[in-house]
N, C-alpha and C positions, 0 to 999 in steps of 0.2 A: 427444434429446439435440443442442446443439450441437458440433460440432466446435471443440477447443481452437483459440483464433488464435492466428496463428503457425504454424500447422501447414502444411505444404509437400503437396504432392499424394502423395507417396511413404508419407506416413503413413496414407492412406487403405485400407480395404481394397481389392481385387481388382475386388469385382464394383461396388462404387462407381464405381472408376476405369474401370471398361467402361461402365458407364450414361453417366457424365459424356464417356467420346468418343463414345458413341453420340450421344448429343444434340447435344452440337457441330457433329458430323457433318449430322445431321439439319437443325440451323439452319443451317449453310453451305450447304446442297445446296437447302434450301428443301421437302426432303422431310419428311412428318408424321412428328410426335415419339409414337413408340408405347413410354409410359412414363406411368405412372401420376401420380397428385397428388401424393401423400406422395414418390417418388422424385423429382419436381419440387420438391417443396420443400427436399429434401436438396439438391440442385443449387442453388437457392437459396442455402442458406444456406452451402453450399462460397462462392461468389462474395461474398456479404455477407462472409465472414470474410477475404476476399481484397482488399475493397475494392474490388469491380468491383461498384457499386451497380446501373448500370443492366443488366447481364446478369442478378443478381437480381432486377431487378425483372418482366423479360419470363420468367424462369422461373416467376414466382411466378403473375403474371396468366394465364398458360397453365394452373399447374395449377388455379389457381381457376374456369377458364373451363369447365377438363374436370366438375371437382366444387368445387361450391360449399359444400360442408359436408364436407369433407373435415379431416382432423384434423391434417392435415403444414402445409400452406398455413398455417390459422387459427392453428396454433401460432407459425407464423412471424412473422405479422400481432400476436399477442398480445406476444412480446419485440419487435417494434419499438414497438409503446406502451407497452411499459416505459422503453425508451431516453427517449421522451419524456416519460417520467411522466406518462401519461395512463390512468389505473387504469381510469375509464369506458369509452373504448374499448375497453381490455383486455375488459372484461368484455361488451360488446356482440360481439366476437369470440367470445367461449368461447359465448355465446348460440345460435351461428350452427352449430357443431359439431352434426354429425349421428350421428359414429362415439363415442356415449356409452357404449359397453362396454369402450373400449380404455384401458390404464395410463392413456396421454398423457393422456386427460380429466381423468383424478385429478392427476395432477401440474399439470396448468395449472393448475387451481385453487387447488392449494397452493403455486404460485408467486405467484398474484393475492393471497393471502392474506398471501403473505412480503413481496409490495411496499407492501402496506399497514402492515408491520410488528405483524401480527398470528399471532405464532406458536403463542400459545396455542389459539388458532381453529383453526389447521392441525393441531395435534397431537391436538385433539378429533375432527377433519375424520378424519384417518388411524386412530384408532383403532376409528372404524365401517369405513372403506374396507376395511382389511386382513383384515377377517374375511370379506370378499365375494372373498378372492382364493383359487384354489384353491392347495393346498398344494406342489403341483408348481412353480407360478409365484412363493410366495412369497419366495424367495431373491431373483432378478431383483428385485422388488416393493421389497423393504428396502433393498436397493446402489442403487437408481436416488433413493429418497428422501433417502439418505445423500450421494449426490451432489449434489441441489436443494438440502438444506441447505448443504452446503461452499461449491458456487457463490456462493448468497446471502450466506455470512457468517454461520452460523449454525451456528458448530462446534461447540458442544456438545452441539446436537441432530443433529447430523450425525455424530459420536463416540456417542451414545446408538444409534442408527439399526444405524451400520456394527458395531458390537459385539454388535446383535441379529440378527447374520446370520451365517450359518457360514462361519469364515474361510477364502478361497480364495487359492490359487496364481496368479490370475489378475493381468497387469497392471492391466485396470481398477480391480479391488478394491485394489492396492495402490496405484494413482495417487491414489483417492480416501483412503485413510489417510494418505499422503504428506502431500497438502494439508489436509486436516485439522487433522492433528499441527503443521503450520506454523502454521497458524490459532488454535491453542492455545498458542501459545508455547513448543512440542516442538520445540526447533530440532536437538536432537542426534538424536532419534528422527525426525524428517523426513527429515533430511540421511541416515541410514543406508538407511531407505526408497528416497529417491530414488537413491542408490547400487545397490542392488537392483534397481530398472527399470533403469540403465543399464547393468547387466549382462546383461541381455537385450535391451535398445534401445537401442544404443551412439551413434546416428547419430538419435538424437531432440533435436531442438535444444530441445523445449518441456520435457523432463527435466533438461535442463542448465541450462535458465533457473529451472527450480525449484529446482534443488540450487544454484544461484548465492543465489539469494534468501534461501534457509536459512541457508547457511553466512554471509551478510551480517549477516542478523539475530542469529546467534550470536556474533558479534564476528571471524567468521576470515576478513577482507578478502580477506589475498592469495588464499586459495583459490576467495573468491566472483569475482574478477576471471578467476581463470584458469577458472572453468569457465564463464563468460559469454564468453571465447575459444572454449570449445571448441564454444560452439553457432553462434557466428559462424563458425567455420571449415565448420559444416555448413552456414549457410544466411547467408551474408555481407549480404543486406538484411532480416534479421530484425530489427524495431525492438525489441521486447522485450528479445533480447539485446542492441542497442546501449544501451538503457537500463539493463539490470543491469550492465553492465561499464562505463558512466559512473556509476551510482550508487557501483560499489568504487573506482573511482578517488576520486571524490569522498571518501568514508570514508578515502582514504589521504591525503588532502588535495592531491591533484593535481588541481587545478581545471582547469587550463590543459588538460591531455590528456581531461579528464572533458568538458570544452566540447566538444569536437571532434566525441566521439560525441553528445553531447545536438542539437546541431545537423545532423551527420547522420542524426540519426533525425527530427528535424524537417523535413528535406528531404522524406523519405517520408510522413511524417504530419503535417503542417502543422499541423491542427485539433489534436491530443490533447492534451488536457488536463494530463496526469500529465507528457508530456514538456514542455510550456510551464513548467509549476510549477518541474519541476527543472531546467531551463536556467537560469531566472530566479535561483533561487535560488543554482545556480552561480555565476553572472554577479556574484550578491551579494557573494558569498564572494571574488571577485576586485574586489571595491571597484567594480567597474563599475555602479554603484546606477542610473544612469540607464536603460540596457540591461537591468538586472534589472526595474524597474518599467515598462518597455512589455513584456516579457514576460508578465510576472504579469498585468497589464493584459488581454492578449489570453488568457490563460489563463483569468481570472474572466471574460470575454464567452463563452468557450466553454462552460465550465462551466455557466453560466445558460441557454446551450439546448441543451446534453448532458448534463453529467454534475454533476448539483448537489452531489453525496456530496462533490467536493472543494473544494467553495465555502469552508469553515470555514478548510482548510489554506492555500488561496491567500489569503484576508483575513488571515490569521496572518502569513503570510510577507511579504505587501504593505504591512501595518503595519510589520514591520521595516526592510522595504527603504528604505521611507518616510523613518522615525525615523533609520535611517543618513545617509538624504541629505538630514537635518536640516528635513524637510517635516514636520511635527510635527502641523498641523491634519488634512493629510491621511491621515497617520497613525493620528489618533484617530475619524478617520471610518470607517476601516475597522475599528477597535473596537467602532464603534457596529454596524456591520453585523454583526458576530460576534458580537456579543451578540444581535441579532434575531434568529439561526440557532440559536440556543438553546444554546450552548456553555457548558460548566462554567463559571458565574459566579467562582467564587475564579481559575480561569484567566485568565478575561477581565481581570479586576480587577488580577490582577498584570501582564498585558502591558499594561495603559491606564498603571498607575505606573512599569513601566520607561519607558516612552514619554515621561510625562512630568517624570521625572527627567533622562533624556536631554535634554529641553528647559530646564533647568534650573526646571521649576516645579516646585521641591522642596515646599511647601507644601501644595499640591494631590496630589502623589505620594505624601507621608507618609499622607494621610486616605484614599487610595484603597489604599495597603500596608494601611491598620489595618482597611480594609473586607475585604478579601481575605482576612485573617488569621482573621476573625470567623468567614468561609462556609467557610474552608477545613477539608475532611474531615480532612487531616493537616496540623496547624497547624507541628508541628516542620518539615515536609519545607517548606512554605510559607516558612517563616523564611530557610531556607536561599537560596533561589529570591530573597527578596528581598535577602539581604546580596550574593548574586552579581550584582543589581542594581546595588548602591552602587558596589560594587569595579569592575564593567564602566564605570561613570560617574566612576572616579576620584574615587569620594568613599569613600574607604579608613579613616579612621577610624571613620565610620559603619558600614561594612562590619564592621569588626572587632568592634566593640559588639553587632552583631546577630548575627555568628557565635558569640559568648560567650555568647549569651541562647539561641540555638540549642542550642550543646553540653552546655546546662543541661537542657533539656527531652527532649534526644534519647536513643532508646534507647541503654542502657550500648554494648552490640555494634554501633553504627551505625560505619559503614564511609566516608558521605560527608562532605563537609566541611573535611576536615582540609589537603588542597591549597591551598582559598582561604584559610585561614586563614594557612597557611605564606606564600601571597602576601603578604597583609594585612601579616604580621610583616617580610617582606622589604622592603617597601615603607616600613614604621614603624622600618627600623632596630633591628629586636628580633630579636637575631641568637638567644639561647638558645629564643625561641617559635618562630624560623623553622626551627631544625632539629630539635625536638621534633616538630614538626606535619608536617613535610615527611618524616621517619621512619618515622612514622603512615602518612601517606599513599603512601608508595612502598610499604607492607608490606601495607596494607588494600585499596588504590584506585587500583594505577596508571594505569589510563584517565582516572580524572581528574586525575592527577598530570601525564599527557601534555598532557592539553587545557590545564592552567592551565600548564604550564612548557616546552613546546615550545619556546618562543621564545627563551627563557632558557637551555637546556641545546643543549651539541653534538646533533646526528640521530642520531651514531651510538651514545648513551649511551641502551641502556633506561629507561623508566620506575622500572622498580624498583629501577635501579641509581641515579639521583639524588643518592640521600643518600652512598652512598658515594662518588660522583663529588666532593662538596662537602668531605667529611671529608678527599679526599685532596688535594683543593686547599688545605684548610688547613694539614695536615701537613706540604705540601713547603715 
């Protein structure tokens, strides 16, 4: 297994540290390296994780020269092929492995199947292979498979396997469970488990970053920023910690400060797709649209080279940024690309409609929104999104009419939409409607209230208190 990215040498075990020191002394002195191929592959992996690619390649070449069929260096090559999205190369490296009785031989094939989105085949394969594993070794095998599924984002399958293992008090077991819970959206449970991990490993910057991500997703933004600061105190050069803090600050609306940390991360990892994407979004929120476009185009280019999974998000943000910069044709071209990437048709149509509306191509926008409604799995939610688009484009009466339709078809216990209706009534000088909807919004969805009215009410007033604040002003 690869060591987590962003780790420092202190997070590795003593034996590895000794082997690394021995290797580096041998290389420096020109003496023979007395390590086997799999140990050299671990060293190559360490260098790769610390972006020392030349050193990684040297260690790997030595490993393959010593043992061309060793599983460690060939597994490294397989993972390199995954990064290039070259499945055929991964299969060719797999065919060269001679250590076919190693559990890693099974793990490599599972990863090759997952890289092709063949999770059903992976499960069928594992059902056969687990029967071959001695009872004394099954616990480790099950936990390793859960880890693989978690790393590849198959969180439901990861949970299935981890629940099939005997519960352990080990850090490794808890870490897999914590990341799996995070991936499944169980943010509070994940947060508790990362807290447990930190009780035993308080100087793990990776645990602090993961805790920050769980808190961010849970909506506890201030705590997320605080956790990222602990990670940075442990390792000031940890780019993941920088991005975690920047994301937290961005969610707090502190875009100027967030941008400092995004840019700081980019000085260390200038080709990192996620860092470029987040920086572009932040610049867009600061209305620095041309700079945002430049960063997003860089992110798009790097994603095409290294990380295509981010292409939909990049095209989405690029389309909206072009739109905000009144470059409607360029925005629509990004939507065309988004459509070709196989994204949800209704969602793509919604964004296209919003861009057309922004360009005042109202008739085209209305036709597009109609198509979006026809394809939407949840038409009521789609109606709300369309209404918000009209409101954001200052077409208040149309937004009001759509919101009335939305509340007619939405579930009776719906919590979304009242703040937007309150804003429509506010703009239309409908005081009664404004107060009624603001009251509901404050009680049912204060976050939406804050999103809609944060520029209307004083910063010190909590969104839950917006209605009481207005009533207080009226009664003065």
